[in-house]
MIKETOR-669895 format. One record per residue (C-alpha): residue number from 1; residue in three letters; x, y, z. Coordinates in steps of 0.05 Angstrom, whole numbers, plus 32768, in hexadecimal, padded with zeros to 4 digits. Example, Ala and Ser with C-alpha at 12.3 -4.5 7.8 and 13.67 -1.06 7.14 Angstrom:
# MIKETOR-669895
<node><pos>1</pos><code>ALA</code><x>80F6</x><y>7FA6</y><z>809C</z></node>
<node><pos>2</pos><code>SER</code><x>8111</x><y>7FEB</y><z>808F</z></node>
END
This chain:
# MIKETOR-669895
<node><pos>1</pos><code>MET</code><x>8000</x><y>8000</y><z>8000</z></node>
<node><pos>2</pos><code>ILE</code><x>8015</x><y>8048</y><z>7FF3</z></node>
<node><pos>3</pos><code>ILE</code><x>7FF5</x><y>8089</y><z>800C</z></node>
<node><pos>4</pos><code>ASP</code><x>8008</x><y>80CC</y><z>7FEE</z></node>
<node><pos>5</pos><code>ALA</code><x>8003</x><y>80FC</y><z>8028</z></node>
<node><pos>6</pos><code>HIS</code><x>8000</x><y>813D</y><z>8000</z></node>
<node><pos>7</pos><code>THR</code><x>7FD8</x><y>8146</y><z>7FC0</z></node>
<node><pos>8</pos><code>HIS</code><x>7FA8</x><y>8179</y><z>7FA1</z></node>
<node><pos>9</pos><code>ILE</code><x>7F6E</x><y>8186</y><z>7F73</z></node>
<node><pos>10</pos><code>GLY</code><x>7F51</x><y>81C7</y><z>7F5B</z></node>
<node><pos>11</pos><code>ASN</code><x>7F5B</x><y>81FF</y><z>7F29</z></node>
<node><pos>12</pos><code>SER</code><x>7F8C</x><y>8234</y><z>7F41</z></node>
<node><pos>13</pos><code>PHE</code><x>7FCE</x><y>8258</y><z>7F36</z></node>
<node><pos>14</pos><code>TRP</code><x>7FF0</x><y>8214</y><z>7F33</z></node>
<node><pos>15</pos><code>GLY</code><x>7FC5</x><y>81F8</y><z>7EFB</z></node>
<node><pos>16</pos><code>GLN</code><x>7F82</x><y>81D8</y><z>7EEC</z></node>
<node><pos>17</pos><code>PHE</code><x>7F7F</x><y>8196</y><z>7F11</z></node>
<node><pos>18</pos><code>SER</code><x>7F40</x><y>816C</y><z>7F10</z></node>
<node><pos>19</pos><code>PRO</code><x>7F3A</x><y>8130</y><z>7F3E</z></node>
<node><pos>20</pos><code>GLU</code><x>7F3E</x><y>8104</y><z>7F00</z></node>
<node><pos>21</pos><code>PHE</code><x>7F80</x><y>8125</y><z>7EEC</z></node>
<node><pos>22</pos><code>LEU</code><x>7F9E</x><y>8118</y><z>7F31</z></node>
<node><pos>23</pos><code>LEU</code><x>7F86</x><y>80D0</y><z>7F32</z></node>
<node><pos>24</pos><code>ASP</code><x>7FA3</x><y>80C4</y><z>7EEE</z></node>
<node><pos>25</pos><code>ILE</code><x>7FE7</x><y>80DF</y><z>7F04</z></node>
<node><pos>26</pos><code>ILE</code><x>7FEC</x><y>80B6</y><z>7F43</z></node>
<node><pos>27</pos><code>GLY</code><x>7FD0</x><y>8078</y><z>7F22</z></node>
<node><pos>28</pos><code>ASP</code><x>7FC6</x><y>8034</y><z>7F40</z></node>
<node><pos>29</pos><code>SER</code><x>8007</x><y>8038</y><z>7F68</z></node>
<node><pos>30</pos><code>ILE</code><x>7FE5</x><y>8064</y><z>7F9C</z></node>
<node><pos>31</pos><code>ASP</code><x>7FAF</x><y>8048</y><z>7FC8</z></node>
<node><pos>32</pos><code>ILE</code><x>7F9B</x><y>8088</y><z>7FED</z></node>
<node><pos>33</pos><code>ALA</code><x>7FAB</x><y>80D2</y><z>7FE1</z></node>
<node><pos>34</pos><code>ILE</code><x>7FA2</x><y>8107</y><z>8016</z></node>
<node><pos>35</pos><code>CYS</code><x>7F86</x><y>8141</y><z>7FEE</z></node>
<node><pos>36</pos><code>SER</code><x>7F74</x><y>818B</y><z>7FF3</z></node>
<node><pos>37</pos><code>ASN</code><x>7F53</x><y>81BD</y><z>7FC4</z></node>
<node><pos>38</pos><code>LEU</code><x>7F82</x><y>81F2</y><z>7FA9</z></node>
<node><pos>39</pos><code>GLU</code><x>7F45</x><y>821E</y><z>7F9B</z></node>
<node><pos>40</pos><code>GLY</code><x>7F43</x><y>822D</y><z>7FE6</z></node>
<node><pos>41</pos><code>ILE</code><x>7F8C</x><y>8243</y><z>7FE6</z></node>
<node><pos>42</pos><code>ASP</code><x>7F8B</x><y>826F</y><z>7FA8</z></node>
<node><pos>43</pos><code>SER</code><x>7F5D</x><y>82A9</y><z>7FBA</z></node>
<node><pos>44</pos><code>PHE</code><x>7F54</x><y>82BB</y><z>7F70</z></node>
<node><pos>45</pos><code>THR</code><x>7F22</x><y>8282</y><z>7F69</z></node>
<node><pos>46</pos><code>GLY</code><x>7EF3</x><y>82A7</y><z>7F97</z></node>
<node><pos>47</pos><code>LYS</code><x>7EDC</x><y>8267</y><z>7FBA</z></node>
<node><pos>48</pos><code>ASP</code><x>7ED0</x><y>826C</y><z>8005</z></node>
<node><pos>49</pos><code>GLU</code><x>7EE2</x><y>8236</y><z>8037</z></node>
<node><pos>50</pos><code>LEU</code><x>7EA1</x><y>8210</y><z>8034</z></node>
<node><pos>51</pos><code>GLU</code><x>7E9B</x><y>8210</y><z>7FE8</z></node>
<node><pos>52</pos><code>CYS</code><x>7EE2</x><y>81F9</y><z>7FD9</z></node>
<node><pos>53</pos><code>ASN</code><x>7EE2</x><y>81C4</y><z>800F</z></node>
<node><pos>54</pos><code>LEU</code><x>7E9E</x><y>81A9</y><z>7FFC</z></node>
<node><pos>55</pos><code>ASP</code><x>7EB9</x><y>81A3</y><z>7FB5</z></node>
<node><pos>56</pos><code>MET</code><x>7EF3</x><y>817B</y><z>7FD2</z></node>
<node><pos>57</pos><code>LEU</code><x>7EC3</x><y>8150</y><z>7FFA</z></node>
<node><pos>58</pos><code>ASN</code><x>7E98</x><y>8140</y><z>7FBD</z></node>
<node><pos>59</pos><code>ALA</code><x>7ED6</x><y>812B</y><z>7F96</z></node>
<node><pos>60</pos><code>CYS</code><x>7EEA</x><y>80FC</y><z>7FCF</z></node>
<node><pos>61</pos><code>LYS</code><x>7EA4</x><y>80DE</y><z>7FD0</z></node>
<node><pos>62</pos><code>LYS</code><x>7EA9</x><y>80D1</y><z>7F86</z></node>
<node><pos>63</pos><code>TYR</code><x>7EF1</x><y>80B7</y><z>7F8B</z></node>
<node><pos>64</pos><code>PRO</code><x>7EFB</x><y>8095</y><z>7FCF</z></node>
<node><pos>65</pos><code>LYS</code><x>7F46</x><y>808F</y><z>7FC3</z></node>
<node><pos>66</pos><code>LEU</code><x>7F49</x><y>80DA</y><z>7FD4</z></node>
<node><pos>67</pos><code>LYS</code><x>7F44</x><y>80EF</y><z>801E</z></node>
<node><pos>68</pos><code>PRO</code><x>7F34</x><y>8138</y><z>802A</z></node>
<node><pos>69</pos><code>LEU</code><x>7F59</x><y>816E</y><z>8050</z></node>
<node><pos>70</pos><code>ALA</code><x>7F31</x><y>81AD</y><z>8060</z></node>
<node><pos>71</pos><code>VAL</code><x>7F55</x><y>81E9</y><z>8043</z></node>
<node><pos>72</pos><code>CYS</code><x>7F55</x><y>8224</y><z>8073</z></node>
<node><pos>73</pos><code>GLU</code><x>7F4F</x><y>826A</y><z>8056</z></node>
<node><pos>74</pos><code>VAL</code><x>7F6E</x><y>828B</y><z>8093</z></node>
<node><pos>75</pos><code>ASP</code><x>7F7F</x><y>82CA</y><z>806D</z></node>
<node><pos>76</pos><code>ARG</code><x>7F36</x><y>82D6</y><z>805A</z></node>
<node><pos>77</pos><code>THR</code><x>7F10</x><y>82C4</y><z>8099</z></node>
<node><pos>78</pos><code>GLU</code><x>7F05</x><y>82DD</y><z>80E0</z></node>
<node><pos>79</pos><code>ASN</code><x>7F03</x><y>8298</y><z>8100</z></node>
<node><pos>80</pos><code>ALA</code><x>7EFD</x><y>824D</y><z>80F3</z></node>
<node><pos>81</pos><code>ASP</code><x>7EB1</x><y>824A</y><z>80F9</z></node>
<node><pos>82</pos><code>LYS</code><x>7EA7</x><y>8230</y><z>80B2</z></node>
<node><pos>83</pos><code>ILE</code><x>7EDB</x><y>81FA</y><z>80BC</z></node>
<node><pos>84</pos><code>ARG</code><x>7EBA</x><y>81E5</y><z>80FD</z></node>
<node><pos>85</pos><code>GLN</code><x>7E78</x><y>81E1</y><z>80D9</z></node>
<node><pos>86</pos><code>LEU</code><x>7E97</x><y>81B8</y><z>80A2</z></node>
<node><pos>87</pos><code>LEU</code><x>7EB9</x><y>8187</y><z>80D0</z></node>
<node><pos>88</pos><code>SER</code><x>7E7C</x><y>817D</y><z>80FB</z></node>
<node><pos>89</pos><code>LYS</code><x>7E51</x><y>816B</y><z>80BF</z></node>
<node><pos>90</pos><code>HIS</code><x>7E83</x><y>8145</y><z>8095</z></node>
<node><pos>91</pos><code>LYS</code><x>7EAD</x><y>8110</y><z>80B9</z></node>
<node><pos>92</pos><code>GLU</code><x>7ED2</x><y>80FF</y><z>8079</z></node>
<node><pos>93</pos><code>PHE</code><x>7F05</x><y>8137</y><z>8083</z></node>
<node><pos>94</pos><code>VAL</code><x>7F46</x><y>811D</y><z>80A0</z></node>
<node><pos>95</pos><code>GLY</code><x>7F6C</x><y>815E</y><z>80AE</z></node>
<node><pos>96</pos><code>LEU</code><x>7F77</x><y>81A7</y><z>809F</z></node>
<node><pos>97</pos><code>LYS</code><x>7FA3</x><y>81C9</y><z>806B</z></node>
<node><pos>98</pos><code>PHE</code><x>7FC7</x><y>820C</y><z>806F</z></node>
<node><pos>99</pos><code>HIS</code><x>7FF2</x><y>8231</y><z>803C</z></node>
<node><pos>100</pos><code>PRO</code><x>8011</x><y>826D</y><z>805E</z></node>
<node><pos>101</pos><code>GLU</code><x>803F</x><y>827D</y><z>8024</z></node>
<node><pos>102</pos><code>PHE</code><x>8009</x><y>8286</y><z>7FEE</z></node>
<node><pos>103</pos><code>THR</code><x>7FD8</x><y>82A8</y><z>801C</z></node>
<node><pos>104</pos><code>LYS</code><x>800F</x><y>82D6</y><z>8036</z></node>
<node><pos>105</pos><code>LEU</code><x>7FFA</x><y>82CD</y><z>807E</z></node>
<node><pos>106</pos><code>ALA</code><x>8035</x><y>82BC</y><z>80AC</z></node>
<node><pos>107</pos><code>ALA</code><x>802E</x><y>8278</y><z>80CC</z></node>
<node><pos>108</pos><code>ASP</code><x>8036</x><y>8294</y><z>8112</z></node>
<node><pos>109</pos><code>SER</code><x>7FFB</x><y>82C5</y><z>810A</z></node>
<node><pos>110</pos><code>ASP</code><x>7FC6</x><y>82C3</y><z>8140</z></node>
<node><pos>111</pos><code>ARG</code><x>7F93</x><y>82BA</y><z>8108</z></node>
<node><pos>112</pos><code>TYR</code><x>7FA5</x><y>8270</y><z>8105</z></node>
<node><pos>113</pos><code>ASP</code><x>7F94</x><y>8265</y><z>814E</z></node>
<node><pos>114</pos><code>ASP</code><x>7F4A</x><y>8257</y><z>8146</z></node>
<node><pos>115</pos><code>TYR</code><x>7F59</x><y>8225</y><z>810E</z></node>
<node><pos>116</pos><code>LEU</code><x>7F8C</x><y>8201</y><z>8139</z></node>
<node><pos>117</pos><code>LYS</code><x>7F5A</x><y>8200</y><z>8172</z></node>
<node><pos>118</pos><code>THR</code><x>7F2A</x><y>81DE</y><z>8142</z></node>
<node><pos>119</pos><code>ALA</code><x>7F5F</x><y>81AC</y><z>812E</z></node>
<node><pos>120</pos><code>GLN</code><x>7F6A</x><y>819E</y><z>8178</z></node>
<node><pos>121</pos><code>GLU</code><x>7F1F</x><y>8196</y><z>8184</z></node>
<node><pos>122</pos><code>TYR</code><x>7F17</x><y>8164</y><z>814B</z></node>
<node><pos>123</pos><code>LYS</code><x>7F5B</x><y>8143</y><z>8157</z></node>
<node><pos>124</pos><code>MET</code><x>7F72</x><y>8150</y><z>8110</z></node>
<node><pos>125</pos><code>PRO</code><x>7FB7</x><y>815B</y><z>80F3</z></node>
<node><pos>126</pos><code>CYS</code><x>7FC8</x><y>819A</y><z>80CC</z></node>
<node><pos>127</pos><code>LEU</code><x>7FF0</x><y>819A</y><z>808C</z></node>
<node><pos>128</pos><code>TYR</code><x>8017</x><y>81DB</y><z>8081</z></node>
<node><pos>129</pos><code>HIS</code><x>803D</x><y>81F1</y><z>8043</z></node>
<node><pos>130</pos><code>SER</code><x>8082</x><y>81F8</y><z>8062</z></node>
<node><pos>131</pos><code>GLY</code><x>80AC</x><y>8228</y><z>803A</z></node>
<node><pos>132</pos><code>HIS</code><x>80F3</x><y>8242</y><z>8038</z></node>
<node><pos>133</pos><code>ILE</code><x>8112</x><y>8248</y><z>807D</z></node>
<node><pos>134</pos><code>LYS</code><x>8117</x><y>8293</y><z>8073</z></node>
<node><pos>135</pos><code>SER</code><x>80D0</x><y>829C</y><z>805A</z></node>
<node><pos>136</pos><code>ARG</code><x>80AA</x><y>82D1</y><z>8082</z></node>
<node><pos>137</pos><code>PHE</code><x>8069</x><y>82AA</y><z>8077</z></node>
<node><pos>138</pos><code>SER</code><x>8075</x><y>825F</y><z>8076</z></node>
<node><pos>139</pos><code>SER</code><x>80B9</x><y>8253</y><z>8096</z></node>
<node><pos>140</pos><code>PRO</code><x>80BC</x><y>8214</y><z>80C2</z></node>
<node><pos>141</pos><code>GLU</code><x>80D3</x><y>8244</y><z>80F9</z></node>
<node><pos>142</pos><code>LEU</code><x>8090</x><y>8269</y><z>80F7</z></node>
<node><pos>143</pos><code>ILE</code><x>8068</x><y>8228</y><z>80F2</z></node>
<node><pos>144</pos><code>TYR</code><x>808E</x><y>820C</y><z>812E</z></node>
<node><pos>145</pos><code>LYS</code><x>8081</x><y>824C</y><z>8155</z></node>
<node><pos>146</pos><code>LYS</code><x>8037</x><y>8243</y><z>814D</z></node>
<node><pos>147</pos><code>ALA</code><x>803A</x><y>81F7</y><z>8156</z></node>
<node><pos>148</pos><code>LYS</code><x>8058</x><y>8202</y><z>819C</z></node>
<node><pos>149</pos><code>LYS</code><x>8017</x><y>8225</y><z>81B0</z></node>
<node><pos>150</pos><code>PHE</code><x>7FEF</x><y>81E7</y><z>819B</z></node>
<node><pos>151</pos><code>PRO</code><x>801D</x><y>81AD</y><z>81AE</z></node>
<node><pos>152</pos><code>GLU</code><x>7FE6</x><y>8178</y><z>81A9</z></node>
<node><pos>153</pos><code>VAL</code><x>7FD7</x><y>8188</y><z>8161</z></node>
<node><pos>154</pos><code>PRO</code><x>7FFF</x><y>8160</y><z>812E</z></node>
<node><pos>155</pos><code>ILE</code><x>801D</x><y>8192</y><z>80FD</z></node>
<node><pos>156</pos><code>ILE</code><x>803C</x><y>817A</y><z>80BC</z></node>
<node><pos>157</pos><code>LEU</code><x>8074</x><y>81A2</y><z>809C</z></node>
<node><pos>158</pos><code>GLY</code><x>8060</x><y>8197</y><z>8054</z></node>
<node><pos>159</pos><code>HIS</code><x>809F</x><y>8191</y><z>8029</z></node>
<node><pos>160</pos><code>LEU</code><x>80C8</x><y>8191</y><z>806A</z></node>
<node><pos>161</pos><code>SER</code><x>80E0</x><y>81D6</y><z>8053</z></node>
<node><pos>162</pos><code>THR</code><x>80E4</x><y>81E8</y><z>800A</z></node>
<node><pos>163</pos><code>THR</code><x>8123</x><y>81F1</y><z>7FDF</z></node>
<node><pos>164</pos><code>THR</code><x>8169</x><y>81E5</y><z>7FFB</z></node>
<node><pos>165</pos><code>ARG</code><x>818C</x><y>81B4</y><z>8029</z></node>
<node><pos>166</pos><code>ASP</code><x>8198</x><y>81ED</y><z>805A</z></node>
<node><pos>167</pos><code>CYS</code><x>814D</x><y>81F5</y><z>8060</z></node>
<node><pos>168</pos><code>HIS</code><x>8144</x><y>81AB</y><z>806A</z></node>
<node><pos>169</pos><code>GLU</code><x>817A</x><y>81A8</y><z>809F</z></node>
<node><pos>170</pos><code>ARG</code><x>815B</x><y>81E1</y><z>80C7</z></node>
<node><pos>171</pos><code>ALA</code><x>8116</x><y>81C2</y><z>80C2</z></node>
<node><pos>172</pos><code>ILE</code><x>8132</x><y>8181</y><z>80DC</z></node>
<node><pos>173</pos><code>GLU</code><x>8152</x><y>81A6</y><z>8116</z></node>
<node><pos>174</pos><code>ILE</code><x>810E</x><y>81C4</y><z>8126</z></node>
<node><pos>175</pos><code>MET</code><x>80EE</x><y>817F</y><z>8124</z></node>
<node><pos>176</pos><code>LEU</code><x>8124</x><y>8162</y><z>8152</z></node>
<node><pos>177</pos><code>GLU</code><x>811B</x><y>819B</y><z>8183</z></node>
<node><pos>178</pos><code>SER</code><x>80CF</x><y>8191</y><z>8184</z></node>
<node><pos>179</pos><code>ILE</code><x>80D8</x><y>8147</y><z>8192</z></node>
<node><pos>180</pos><code>GLU</code><x>8110</x><y>814B</y><z>81C5</z></node>
<node><pos>181</pos><code>LYS</code><x>80F2</x><y>8186</y><z>81EB</z></node>
<node><pos>182</pos><code>GLU</code><x>80AA</x><y>816D</y><z>81E0</z></node>
<node><pos>183</pos><code>THR</code><x>8095</x><y>81B3</y><z>81CB</z></node>
<node><pos>184</pos><code>ALA</code><x>806A</x><y>81A1</y><z>818E</z></node>
<node><pos>185</pos><code>THR</code><x>8052</x><y>8166</y><z>8164</z></node>
<node><pos>186</pos><code>LEU</code><x>8074</x><y>8171</y><z>8121</z></node>
<node><pos>187</pos><code>TYR</code><x>8072</x><y>8143</y><z>80E5</z></node>
<node><pos>188</pos><code>ALA</code><x>8091</x><y>814C</y><z>80A0</z></node>
<node><pos>189</pos><code>ASP</code><x>807D</x><y>8135</y><z>805B</z></node>
<node><pos>190</pos><code>VAL</code><x>80B5</x><y>812C</y><z>8028</z></node>
<node><pos>191</pos><code>SER</code><x>8093</x><y>8149</y><z>7FEA</z></node>
<node><pos>192</pos><code>TRP</code><x>80C7</x><y>816F</y><z>7FC2</z></node>
<node><pos>193</pos><code>VAL</code><x>80FE</x><y>8152</y><z>7FEF</z></node>
<node><pos>194</pos><code>GLY</code><x>8133</x><y>8128</y><z>7FCB</z></node>
<node><pos>195</pos><code>VAL</code><x>8146</x><y>80E2</y><z>7FE1</z></node>
<node><pos>196</pos><code>GLU</code><x>8188</x><y>80F8</y><z>8000</z></node>
<node><pos>197</pos><code>ASP</code><x>8167</x><y>812C</y><z>802C</z></node>
<node><pos>198</pos><code>SER</code><x>812E</x><y>80FC</y><z>803D</z></node>
<node><pos>199</pos><code>ILE</code><x>8163</x><y>80CB</y><z>8055</z></node>
<node><pos>200</pos><code>MET</code><x>8182</x><y>8102</y><z>807F</z></node>
<node><pos>201</pos><code>LEU</code><x>813E</x><y>8110</y><z>809E</z></node>
<node><pos>202</pos><code>ILE</code><x>8132</x><y>80C7</y><z>80AD</z></node>
<node><pos>203</pos><code>GLU</code><x>8177</x><y>80BD</y><z>80CC</z></node>
<node><pos>204</pos><code>LYS</code><x>816D</x><y>80F9</y><z>80FA</z></node>
<node><pos>205</pos><code>LEU</code><x>8127</x><y>80E5</y><z>8111</z></node>
<node><pos>206</pos><code>LYS</code><x>813C</x><y>809C</y><z>8118</z></node>
<node><pos>207</pos><code>ASN</code><x>8171</x><y>80B0</y><z>814B</z></node>
<node><pos>208</pos><code>THR</code><x>8153</x><y>80E7</y><z>8176</z></node>
<node><pos>209</pos><code>LYS</code><x>8163</x><y>80EB</y><z>81C0</z></node>
<node><pos>210</pos><code>LYS</code><x>811C</x><y>80D2</y><z>81CC</z></node>
<node><pos>211</pos><code>GLY</code><x>8122</x><y>8097</y><z>819D</z></node>
<node><pos>212</pos><code>ASP</code><x>8108</x><y>8087</y><z>8157</z></node>
<node><pos>213</pos><code>PHE</code><x>80D7</x><y>80BB</y><z>813D</z></node>
<node><pos>214</pos><code>THR</code><x>80D5</x><y>80A7</y><z>80F4</z></node>
<node><pos>215</pos><code>ASP</code><x>8089</x><y>80A0</y><z>80FE</z></node>
<node><pos>216</pos><code>ARG</code><x>8089</x><y>80EC</y><z>80F4</z></node>
<node><pos>217</pos><code>ILE</code><x>809E</x><y>80E5</y><z>80AB</z></node>
<node><pos>218</pos><code>LEU</code><x>806C</x><y>80DE</y><z>8071</z></node>
<node><pos>219</pos><code>TRP</code><x>8078</x><y>80D0</y><z>8028</z></node>
<node><pos>220</pos><code>ALA</code><x>8055</x><y>8102</y><z>7FFB</z></node>
<node><pos>221</pos><code>SER</code><x>8059</x><y>8120</y><z>7FB5</z></node>
<node><pos>222</pos><code>ASP</code><x>8031</x><y>8162</y><z>7FB3</z></node>
<node><pos>223</pos><code>ALA</code><x>8012</x><y>814A</y><z>7F71</z></node>
<node><pos>224</pos><code>PRO</code><x>7FFE</x><y>8166</y><z>7F42</z></node>
<node><pos>225</pos><code>VAL</code><x>8025</x><y>81A5</y><z>7F56</z></node>
<node><pos>226</pos><code>GLY</code><x>8067</x><y>81A8</y><z>7F31</z></node>
<node><pos>227</pos><code>ASP</code><x>8077</x><y>8190</y><z>7EEA</z></node>
<node><pos>228</pos><code>PHE</code><x>8092</x><y>814E</y><z>7F02</z></node>
<node><pos>229</pos><code>ASN</code><x>8051</x><y>8141</y><z>7F27</z></node>
<node><pos>230</pos><code>GLN</code><x>8028</x><y>814A</y><z>7EE7</z></node>
<node><pos>231</pos><code>ARG</code><x>8044</x><y>810E</y><z>7EC1</z></node>
<node><pos>232</pos><code>LYS</code><x>8033</x><y>80C7</y><z>7ED5</z></node>
<node><pos>233</pos><code>ASP</code><x>8078</x><y>80AD</y><z>7EC1</z></node>
<node><pos>234</pos><code>LEU</code><x>809E</x><y>80E0</y><z>7EEB</z></node>
<node><pos>235</pos><code>TYR</code><x>806F</x><y>80D9</y><z>7F27</z></node>
<node><pos>236</pos><code>LYS</code><x>8079</x><y>808E</y><z>7F26</z></node>
<node><pos>237</pos><code>SER</code><x>80C5</x><y>8092</y><z>7F1B</z></node>
<node><pos>238</pos><code>ASN</code><x>80CC</x><y>80C3</y><z>7F56</z></node>
<node><pos>239</pos><code>LEU</code><x>80A3</x><y>8094</y><z>7F81</z></node>
<node><pos>240</pos><code>GLU</code><x>80CF</x><y>8058</y><z>7F6F</z></node>
<node><pos>241</pos><code>GLU</code><x>810F</x><y>8081</y><z>7F78</z></node>
<node><pos>242</pos><code>PHE</code><x>80F9</x><y>8092</y><z>7FBF</z></node>
<node><pos>243</pos><code>LYS</code><x>80E7</x><y>804B</y><z>7FD1</z></node>
<node><pos>244</pos><code>MET</code><x>8127</x><y>802E</y><z>7FB4</z></node>
<node><pos>245</pos><code>GLY</code><x>8153</x><y>8063</y><z>7FD4</z></node>
<node><pos>246</pos><code>ILE</code><x>8135</x><y>8059</y><z>8019</z></node>
<node><pos>247</pos><code>LEU</code><x>8138</x><y>800D</y><z>8014</z></node>
<node><pos>248</pos><code>GLU</code><x>817F</x><y>800B</y><z>7FFA</z></node>
<node><pos>249</pos><code>HIS</code><x>8198</x><y>803A</y><z>8031</z></node>
<node><pos>250</pos><code>PHE</code><x>8172</x><y>801E</y><z>806D</z></node>
<node><pos>251</pos><code>LYS</code><x>8163</x><y>7FD7</y><z>8056</z></node>
<node><pos>252</pos><code>ASP</code><x>8124</x><y>7FDA</y><z>8080</z></node>
<node><pos>253</pos><code>GLU</code><x>80E2</x><y>7FC5</y><z>8061</z></node>
<node><pos>254</pos><code>GLU</code><x>80BA</x><y>7FD8</y><z>809F</z></node>
<node><pos>255</pos><code>LEU</code><x>80D7</x><y>801F</y><z>809E</z></node>
<node><pos>256</pos><code>LEU</code><x>80C4</x><y>8026</y><z>8055</z></node>
<node><pos>257</pos><code>SER</code><x>807D</x><y>800E</y><z>8062</z></node>
<node><pos>258</pos><code>ASN</code><x>8077</x><y>8040</y><z>809A</z></node>
<node><pos>259</pos><code>LEU</code><x>808E</x><y>8079</y><z>806E</z></node>
<node><pos>260</pos><code>MET</code><x>8062</x><y>8065</y><z>8033</z></node>
<node><pos>261</pos><code>TYR</code><x>8021</x><y>805B</y><z>8057</z></node>
<node><pos>262</pos><code>LYS</code><x>801F</x><y>8045</y><z>80A0</z></node>
<node><pos>263</pos><code>ASN</code><x>8035</x><y>8088</y><z>80BD</z></node>
<node><pos>264</pos><code>VAL</code><x>8002</x><y>80AE</y><z>8092</z></node>
<node><pos>265</pos><code>ALA</code><x>7FCA</x><y>807E</y><z>80A2</z></node>
<node><pos>266</pos><code>LYS</code><x>7FD7</x><y>8083</y><z>80ED</z></node>
<node><pos>267</pos><code>LEU</code><x>7FDB</x><y>80CF</y><z>80EC</z></node>
<node><pos>268</pos><code>PHE</code><x>7F9C</x><y>80D9</y><z>80C3</z></node>
<node><pos>269</pos><code>LYS</code><x>7F77</x><y>809F</y><z>80E5</z></node>
<node><pos>270</pos><code>LEU</code><x>7F6C</x><y>807B</y><z>80A3</z></node>
<node><pos>271</pos><code>PRO</code><x>7F50</x><y>8034</y><z>80A8</z></node>
<node><pos>272</pos><code>LEU</code><x>7F7A</x><y>8003</y><z>8081</z></node>
<node><pos>273</pos><code>ALA</code><x>7F61</x><y>7FC2</y><z>8062</z></node>
<node><pos>274</pos><code>GLY</code><x>7F7C</x><y>7F86</y><z>8087</z></node>
END
């Protein structure tokens, strides 16, 4: 089994991505895809929180392989009332999604607080776009600052931290601090992270002062965002490159299974056949 922990549908700045387009890209190799609607991130679509997330829900009902995250339009709302309403009526949602970089609202802003309180109330993880370490909107530093105020809420650093190894190294340091000082519950997905830096992340979390925390690592693609995520052959080859790289380095089938689906399933409370 394989679960892609970070995918999208929707028409936006990044492209026009129907559910059918996404499903064609990921193909039969993927059993489940955690998915959010880009139309709730890109304000130019004009869709409010309820509309964009109900569209996501309807796509997931039509295609059960997709599991919905509720996109939070923190930059355009006063509170999380619509998200509370959504979660109370529709139990299919498995988490919340934030994109501080695109919405230009710093991740440590107080405007996130009511949303994180909602995540805490519903015991849901939150997936953040985690940008460059120096970003004034989506830096892992800013996400961590807010995560420390809600230590019970699992917060995923999407992409670990975008771009360079320096960013990845600092994001890993933040994760280690959160684990060893028990200040926050941070996870990371490895979308846009190369195999070498993924191995670095695994090595560090495998050998923390508190023990093995590789259960905090999720395989993901960010499909269909990015040219290489819009071609079936490249998506599949990147998936295979990751699996082979991890297996060759660690020679641990159980670790690979955890990264590819068990960690994601546990975090998002997904029932697995068998």
